[in-house]
N, C-alpha and C positions, 0 to 999 in steps of 0.2 A: 481485407479486414484488419482493423487496428489490433496491435499486439495486446493491449490491455483488455480489449473486448474478448479476444480469444482466451486469455488467461482467466478473466473473470468467469467466462462460460465453463472453463475447466474446473475452477474452484467451486463454482455453484453446483456443478454436477455431483460433487462429493469426492472427486478425485483431487489429487494434489500434484502440482507441478512446481519444481524448485530446482535450485542449483545444488548438486550434491557435493560431497567433500573432494571429489576429483575435478571440480569445476565443470561438470557436465550436467546438462538439463536431464532431470529424472522425473518420472511420473509414478505415483502410487495410485492404485485402483483405476488403471486405465480403462478397464471394461465399463466403467460408469460414464465415460465421456461419449456423448452422442457422435455418431459417425461423421456428420457434417462439421462438427467442431474439431474433431481429430484431423480431418482432412485439411481444414484451414490452418491448424497448428503445424501440420507437416509442411504445408506450402510456405509458411512464415517462420520456419525453424530458425533461420539465421537472425531474423529480427528479434525473436523470442530469446535466443541465446545472448544476443547483444544486450537486450534489456536486463536480463538477470545479471550479466557480468558488469553492467553499469552500476549496479548496486553493491558489488562485491567489497569495495573499499569505502563505502558510505559510512559516515559517522553514526554513532549511536543515536544522536539527535535526529538525523535525517531518516534513519531506519524506523525509529519510533513513529515519526510522522507518516511514513509510507504505510506502516501497519494500521495507523489510525484511519487513513484514507480508505484502505482496503476494507476495514471493518465497517466504517460508516456507509460505504457503497454496497455493503452486503456481499462482498466477494469472499472474504475470509473472516470467520467469526473469531473474536478474541475476547474471551471472558474477562481477563484481567483489565484490558482497556475499557471494556464495557462497564465493569464495576467502578473503575476510576471515574469515568466520564459521567456516570449516573450519580455518583456520590459527590463529586467535586464540580458543581455547576459552573463555577468561575472558570475552570479549565475547559469545560464544554463550550462556554461562551467564547473563550479565547480561541479555541479551535475553529469555531464558526467565523470569528473575525479573521482568522488566518485565511480561511477559504475565500472570504469576501475580498481580502487584499489580493489574492491570486486571481480572482475573477476580474477585478479591476485592472489587472495586468494582462488580461486576455484569456485566462483559463475558463473556457465555456463548456468543455466536454470532458466528462469524468474518464473517458477512455483515451484521453490525450495525457501524456506524461506531464504532470504539473511542474516538474522541476525547471522547465524552460521559462516558467512564469514567476519564479522566485525573485525576490529583490531584497534590498537591505531591510525594509520594514518586516517582510515576512520572515526573514532569517532571525531577526531579533525575537519575533514571536515564537519561532521554533525553539530557540534557546529557553525561553520562559516555559513553554509547554513541557519540554524535556525535564527541566528542573522540577516542575510540579509533579510530573510522572514519577521521578525518582523519589521525591519526598513522600508521595502516596505509597509507593512500593516499600519504602523503609519503615513505614508505620505498620507494616505487616498485614495490610488490608488485602 
């Protein structure tokens, strides 16, 4: 089972899986995770750990985009991002265009890490999206 599929199933169950301050994978509300999902997570622990650690030194821009993808996919609700994208339709359109650029580079499965499909054009779009997010946040919205 793909790492992002397992993580999304955990997040959608109401539990939270994350990298804690000790750089260890931690789970809150584990009892909410269906047994078959927990078994898949245990079997894929090394891959899950590697995925979380691969984000550890990511830039704020990249982390913001990851959160946007997780929100749009319905894996992790993010009210601030939702409010921004519902208020700033140009940013929502730009995010949609970013996903199209990645799709044209081969990203066809939301459970596949999109980072391997990034390119110069998508990276420019990431910078613009982050700039818009910061501007929106500074407005106090």
